[in-house]
C-alpha positions, 0 to 999 in steps of 0.5 A: 774461412768458414769451415769449422773444426771437429773438436775431438775430447781425448781427456779432462783430467787434473795433472800435477807436475812439480819441479825446481827449475833454475830458468824460470820460477814456475812451480807446477802446471794443473791441467784440467783439459786436453782436446784435439782440434782436427783441421782438413791435415796434420798441418792444421791440427793441434792439441789444445791444453788449458789449466793453471800455472802456479809460480813462486817468486822470490821478493829478494830477486832484483828481476822481481823487484820490478813488481809494485809492492812485492815487498808486501805480499804474503810469503810462504814457509820458504820466504816465496810469494805464490801466484797462479794464472790459467793457461791455454797452449795449442801444440802442433805436431812435431812434424810441422812444428816451427820452432816459434812461439806465438803468445797472445796477450788475452784481452779481458781474458779472452783469447783466440788463436788462429787454429781456433778461428778456422783450420783454413785460417793461413796462420793455422798451417804454418806450425806455430805453438800458441800460448796465452795466460791470465794476467788481469785479476779484476775479472769475474770468473766464468767458463772459458776466461783466463784469469790472473790469481794474484794475492793481496798485499799487506803491511805486517798483517794490517790492510793497506788502505788508499783513496781510489777513483772510478768514473762511470759513464752509461749509454742508457738510463739505469739506476745502478752500475758496476763501477768497474765494468760489466764483468769486472771486480773492484777494490773493497771499500773500507768502513770510512770508505762507505761513509765518506764516498764522494760522487760528482757529475759533469757533462764533458771533461773541461766542466766543473765537478757538480757534488751529489749529496751522500744521501743520494747514492749508496755503494754495494758490495757483493762477494765473489767466489774464487776471487781476491776482489769483490764486485761494487755496484753503485746506485743512484736516486734517479738514475744515471744520465746517459753521457754524464761523466760520474766520478766516484772517490772512496777510500779502499783496501786490500790491493792485489799484486797486480805486477805478477801477471807480467812476471807470469808471462816472463817466467812460463815464456822464458821456461819454454823457450829455454827448456820446452823439450827437457823441463819437467814442468813441461812434460804433459804439454808435449813441446817440441823445441822452441827457438823463437818467441813472438808476442802480440796483443791488441788494444789494452793487451797491446798496452800491457806489451809495451808496459812489459818491455818499459818495466823491464820484464823482457829480461828473464831470471837469467838475464836472457831476452824473453820475447824475440819479437813483440807486436803491439796492436791498436795500442795507441801512445800509452801503458796501462794501471797494470803494475801500481798499487790498486792497479785497474788493468782495464781502465782505458783514457778517452777524450771524454771519459777516464782522462786523468788516469796514470795510463798514457804517461811519458815516454811514449817513444821507443827512442829516447825523448825528452818531457818538455813538463819535466825535463826527464829523458826516456824511452820505452826501451830503456831497460831492455837496452841496459840488459841487452834484451831489446825485442824486434818491435812492430807497432801497428795501429789504425788511424782511429788510435790517432784521434782517441789514443794519442797514437802519433806520440810513439812516433814524434816528440812529445810536443808534437813538433818533430818526427821522432828518430825510430830505432833500428828494431822498431817498424811503424804501420798505421792502418788508414781509413780503419777504426779501432776494431776490424770490421768484416767489410759489411756496412752496418747501421749506426749504433753508439755514434751519430754516424755508422761504423767503419766497416774496413777489415784490417785484421788480415794485415795484422795477422801478415805482419805477425808472420812478417816478424816471425821471418824477421826474428826467425831468419832475419828477413826484413820485414816490409818499410815502415808506413806512417804519417809524418810531420815533415811531408805534412801527412800528419797535422794538428786537429784543430787550428785556432779552436776550429777543425783543421781542414787538413785533418777534416774537410767539413761536410753538410749535415755531419758533426765534427769533433770539438776536441781530440784526445790529448794526454796529459802530464799530471801530478799524482803525488810524491809516490807515483814516480818512486813506488806507483802509488797514487796518493793524489787523484788529479782534477785538471792538467793543462800540460797536454802532449802534443798529439797529432792526426793522419791528414785526409784527401779531398774526400776525407780518406787516408792516404795510401803514401802515408798510411798502410791503406786496405783496398776498401780505402784505396779503392773507395765506394765511401769516406772511412772515418778514423773518428765517430762521435757520441750518439744523441741518445747515448749523450754528450754528443759532442764528444768522440765515440769510445773507439769508434770510426764512421762510414758515408757512402759516396753518391751514385753520380754528380747529379745526386751529389750536387743534389745533396751538396756532396762535394766529394767523389762520386762513383760513377766518376771513379769507376766506368763499371763493377768490373772496372772498380773490381779490377782496380781492387784487385790491383790494390790488393796485389800491390799489397801482398807484392810489398809484403804487408798482406799474405797472398792467402788472404787475397780471396778473403779481401776480394770477397769484400768487392765482389759483395759490392755489385749491387751498389753499381746496379742502382 
């Protein structure tokens, strides 16, 4: 798939199309760039169109009242709320268009469609129409980044104020840091907020917060062109210590109407699926008829899709289904701060930092469950059920999400004592032996973790299941069976027992440190307004009401099981232990905590003599394989098995086999 596109620039122009739609509240499109992605044939050639979509929302429309603070949004002379989003769409030729729109929820403004990766990508030749829109306002504008352009909300023209909390952790010593993260924007401090900001520090989550005197730190606010939010930097006298958790609280003003990001997805996708070939707003896109819609998103973007469903956005303004299929990928158990006052869409909870943000909260499951701490019942799909707009769902995650993102909670009860009942519309696929981000199959040196990162390549399985979802919603073809660890058969277990690592979750190895805890979401009190209005009036500092997150069990080599997880050939036919977790490196500090979203890799010894010398109890390469040819044959059999079961497209076989062939040198030692 290394072949590069020949990009032919057709036009760069500004076109404005205006119309009045009864299907969706898209008021006009501005097209700023149009080009052709030329592949080897018309099957892999696309028209790429970039621009800005403008919307209006009626704040009195029932469906729009799911948007937090819409009653405080500025109105135009027609009494409507205005906002816009950047968009990019890839349109196949009418001759090959297959009638399905694949919507990709971009991650922090970035999105690459398969035809942009390579014209030889298996999905590039299938005739999909691809779409991505901006849905995050708190990003610094830059070339190619898709943004949401959301208005500031206010009350009777007066600024809305509130306390905001930012956690800052650095991996290397610095004097100043962007409190929202590199390339991100924050909320403007009020004058009182600048004077009264507080800062504390602690090494680990469960340690007391130690106040830092106000004379030792300073907030600096920088204006950013074309944005409704500023950049806010925190400068600390003496500098920040790597690994230490710094918690900043201050009074802020001017929250943005963040929830319109989901409304923009809803309304543009709805218009395309209902009137792709006829709506005047869409004429410049030259779309073919769209009969089916599927959305997928990785990590933060997968959490956005869970929120999209939970908040009821899969029903459009006329009550029709927006997406037929939804695929949250590596989302773990939570949602995000996507639709609340002073939203922080890119903030992610973890075991070491950001633990008590309102991102991962009940309900976790797609079926009905009961919260043990409040007694409430709920379901991610509750609003879709009531509106008869339930999509097909594939919840896809790696074993890393179980350790660092509470990935078990969507398929167990909240206590972690029983498997949940999975609705008929839902499939679960746990990719074993893998970390949060797909690797390329090539091991590399340790960086942010104590051990080298996990190189397992799982992206081909994600793309293959997108095609399976297309077949499911368009033709009714049943997808492959769910494969995920379960409490009932012992493949889903506690990470720790009585404060010690559970040997079913990790067999201790000489010279390898193990986690002292995993990430467990907490039931926390965000104040009286959170449940009814999504307003945080209280920032909790502690909660011991922890939900029962669990992890996959491992075998004697500390590898995941091919029975309870979808196991790539690299781990089915292993040359190493492919770990779901890693610990923070000693240079980045707080080395007893889990490294953020990282797995690890420990090669097997070549033979028993070396293993005995190293006191390594695991399998050896010579004990597992007679030769490189034997290894290659077993690897190919594992690959063919995944293809025959429907988890992997045949077109990805050579990509997977290339990894195995690159390991020949291991057998020459």
